C-alpha positions as CSV (number, residue, x, y, z in Angstrom):
1,X,0.1,-0.1,0.1
2,X,1.6,3.3,-1.1
3,X,1.0,5.9,1.8
4,X,-0.9,9.2,0.4
5,X,1.7,11.8,0.3
6,X,-0.7,14.4,0.0
7,X,-2.4,13.9,3.5
8,X,-2.8,16.4,5.9
9,X,0.2,17.1,8.2
10,X,0.4,18.6,11.8
11,X,3.8,19.7,13.1
12,X,5.3,20.8,16.3
13,X,8.9,21.8,17.3
14,X,10.3,24.1,20.1
15,X,11.8,26.2,17.5
16,X,9.0,28.2,16.1
17,X,11.1,30.0,13.1
18,X,12.3,26.7,12.0
19,X,8.7,25.3,12.4
20,X,7.1,27.9,10.3
21,X,10.1,27.5,7.6
22,X,9.1,23.6,7.0
23,X,5.5,24.3,7.0
24,X,5.7,26.6,4.3
25,X,7.7,24.4,2.3
26,X,5.2,21.7,2.8
27,X,2.1,23.7,2.3
28,X,4.1,24.7,-1.3
29,X,3.2,21.3,-2.2
30,X,-0.6,21.7,-1.8
31,X,-0.4,19.7,1.4
32,X,-2.7,21.0,4.1
33,X,-0.2,22.0,7.3
34,X,-0.8,23.2,10.7
35,X,2.3,24.0,12.9
36,X,1.7,24.3,16.3
37,X,5.2,25.5,18.2
38,X,5.6,24.1,21.7
39,X,7.3,21.4,23.9
40,X,6.0,17.8,23.9
41,X,6.6,17.7,27.7
42,X,3.8,19.9,28.2
43,X,0.3,18.0,28.4
44,X,-1.7,20.8,27.1
45,X,0.4,21.0,24.0
46,X,0.1,17.4,23.3
47,X,-3.8,17.9,23.5
48,X,-3.7,20.9,21.3
49,X,-1.6,18.8,19.0
50,X,-4.3,16.1,18.6
51,X,-6.9,18.4,18.7
52,X,-5.4,20.2,15.1
53,X,-5.2,16.4,13.8
54,X,-8.8,16.1,14.3
55,X,-9.6,19.1,12.8
56,X,-7.5,17.8,9.8
57,X,-9.6,14.7,9.8
58,X,-7.9,12.3,12.2
59,X,-4.7,10.5,12.7
60,X,-3.5,7.8,10.7
61,X,0.4,8.4,11.3
62,X,2.0,9.9,14.5
63,X,5.9,10.5,14.0
64,X,7.4,10.9,17.7
65,X,10.8,12.7,16.8
66,X,11.5,14.7,19.9
67,X,14.7,14.2,21.6
68,X,16.9,15.5,24.3
69,X,20.3,14.6,25.1
70,X,20.2,15.3,28.6
71,X,23.7,17.2,28.6
72,X,25.7,18.8,26.1
73,X,28.2,17.9,25.0
74,X,27.5,14.4,26.2
75,X,29.5,13.6,29.2
76,X,30.8,10.0,30.8
77,X,28.0,8.4,33.3
78,X,30.4,9.5,36.2
79,X,29.7,13.0,35.5
80,X,26.0,12.9,33.9
81,X,23.8,15.3,35.9
82,X,20.6,13.4,37.3
83,X,18.7,16.3,36.5
84,X,19.9,15.6,32.4
85,X,18.8,12.4,32.6
86,X,15.8,13.3,34.0
87,X,15.1,15.6,31.1
88,X,16.2,13.2,28.4
89,X,13.7,10.5,30.0
90,X,11.0,13.2,29.9
91,X,11.3,14.7,26.5
92,X,12.3,11.0,24.7
93,X,10.1,8.4,26.8
94,X,7.3,10.1,29.0
95,X,6.2,12.9,26.3
96,X,6.4,10.3,23.7
97,X,4.0,7.9,25.5
98,X,1.7,10.6,26.6
99,X,1.6,11.8,23.0
100,X,0.9,8.3,21.8
101,X,-2.1,7.9,24.8
102,X,-3.4,11.2,23.5
103,X,-3.9,10.2,19.9
104,X,-4.7,6.5,20.5
105,X,-8.3,6.7,20.1
106,X,-7.9,8.3,16.6
107,X,-5.2,6.1,15.5
108,X,-7.5,3.1,16.4
109,X,-10.3,4.0,14.1
110,X,-7.8,5.3,11.5
111,X,-7.5,3.4,8.1
112,X,-4.2,2.3,8.6
113,X,-2.9,3.7,12.1
114,X,0.6,3.9,12.6
115,X,3.0,5.1,15.1
116,X,6.8,5.8,14.7
117,X,9.2,6.4,17.1
118,X,12.7,7.6,16.1
119,X,15.2,5.7,17.9
120,X,19.1,5.3,18.0
121,X,21.6,2.9,17.5
122,X,22.7,4.2,20.8
123,X,19.7,2.2,22.3
124,X,21.2,-0.9,21.5
125,X,24.8,-0.5,21.3
126,X,27.2,0.8,24.4
127,X,28.9,3.9,23.2
128,X,31.0,5.9,25.5
129,X,29.5,9.3,26.5
130,X,26.4,7.9,25.3
131,X,24.7,6.3,28.3
132,X,21.8,8.5,29.4
133,X,20.8,9.3,26.0
134,X,20.9,5.8,24.8
135,X,19.0,4.5,28.0
136,X,16.2,6.8,27.2
137,X,16.0,5.4,23.6
138,X,16.1,1.9,24.6
139,X,13.2,2.7,27.0
140,X,11.5,4.1,24.2
141,X,12.1,1.0,22.1
142,X,10.6,-1.2,24.9
143,X,7.4,1.0,25.1
144,X,7.0,0.8,21.4
145,X,7.5,-2.9,21.6
146,X,5.0,-3.5,24.3
147,X,2.6,-0.9,22.5
148,X,2.8,-3.1,19.3
149,X,1.7,-6.0,21.2
150,X,-1.2,-4.2,23.0
151,X,-2.3,-2.8,19.9
152,X,-2.1,-5.8,17.3
153,X,-4.5,-3.5,14.8
154,X,-1.8,-0.8,14.5
155,X,1.8,-0.9,13.1
156,X,4.1,0.4,15.7
157,X,7.6,0.9,14.6
158,X,10.8,1.9,16.6
159,X,13.1,3.2,13.7
160,X,16.8,3.7,14.2
161,X,17.6,6.3,11.4
162,X,21.6,5.6,11.5
163,X,24.2,8.4,11.5
164,X,22.9,11.9,10.4
165,X,24.1,15.4,10.3
166,X,21.8,16.9,12.9
167,X,22.0,19.8,15.3
168,X,21.2,17.3,18.0
169,X,24.6,15.5,17.0
170,X,26.6,18.5,16.7
171,X,25.6,19.2,20.4
172,X,26.3,16.0,21.6
173,X,29.9,15.8,20.1
174,X,30.9,19.2,18.7
175,X,34.6,18.2,18.4
176,X,33.3,15.5,15.6
177,X,33.3,17.2,12.1
178,X,33.4,13.9,10.1
179,X,31.0,13.7,7.3
180,X,27.6,12.2,7.9
181,X,24.4,11.6,5.6
182,X,22.0,14.4,5.6
183,X,18.6,13.6,7.0
184,X,16.9,13.7,3.6
185,X,18.9,10.8,2.7
186,X,17.3,8.5,5.4
187,X,13.8,9.4,4.4
188,X,13.5,6.5,1.8
189,X,13.8,4.1,4.8
190,X,10.9,5.6,6.7
191,X,9.0,5.7,3.1
192,X,9.7,1.9,2.6
193,X,8.0,1.3,6.1
194,X,4.8,3.3,5.2
195,X,4.7,1.5,1.7
196,X,5.2,-2.0,2.7
197,X,3.8,-1.9,6.4
198,X,5.7,-4.8,7.8
199,X,4.8,-6.2,11.2
200,X,5.3,-3.9,14.2
201,X,8.7,-4.1,15.5
202,X,12.2,-2.1,15.6
203,X,13.8,-1.1,12.3
204,X,17.2,0.2,11.0
205,X,17.2,2.7,8.2
206,X,20.5,1.7,6.6
207,X,19.1,-1.8,6.4
208,X,15.6,-0.7,4.9
209,X,17.7,1.5,2.1
210,X,20.1,-1.1,1.2
211,X,17.2,-3.5,0.9
212,X,15.6,-1.3,-1.7
């Protein structure tokens, strides 16, 4: 099944300027777009996001991409501020589940209800200084795995996008200036999931793209 690329989209981010720029780019292709700046940690903001989706006709696809490192640049566990770890867990795990809970009634009645949680290879591999962030993403993976069992009519995917040149990575490891793929290069992996709708589970974009 090919996903309807022209479907309505609701977006959120903490940075209003970047969010509006993304919304204008998408709207230029004839797509209905609602942009709501805010922090997904805020329960009121999560409710507003789902309400906006309802106004567009419901929710078929929920992508949870919000991430917090917890400390910048990333420290070893011996120096990781516990408040930073709490922030990573609140954004990467608690808020992600809160948004899913808010949207579940609409996802359950959707034609092809789908949840994508953007994970990380740090959730599955032990990298020095990535312990707090990786632990939060591992917890997110487990939540999505259980959600897939509990909601068998939905597709629930935790997706490891692989290395990317993002602001988050630059903040995590500011001294690493090695070449990394542009985020646009990983998009085909996500689109393959939406097109082919495999079973709920954890997937890695590099494998999905290589399998094209």
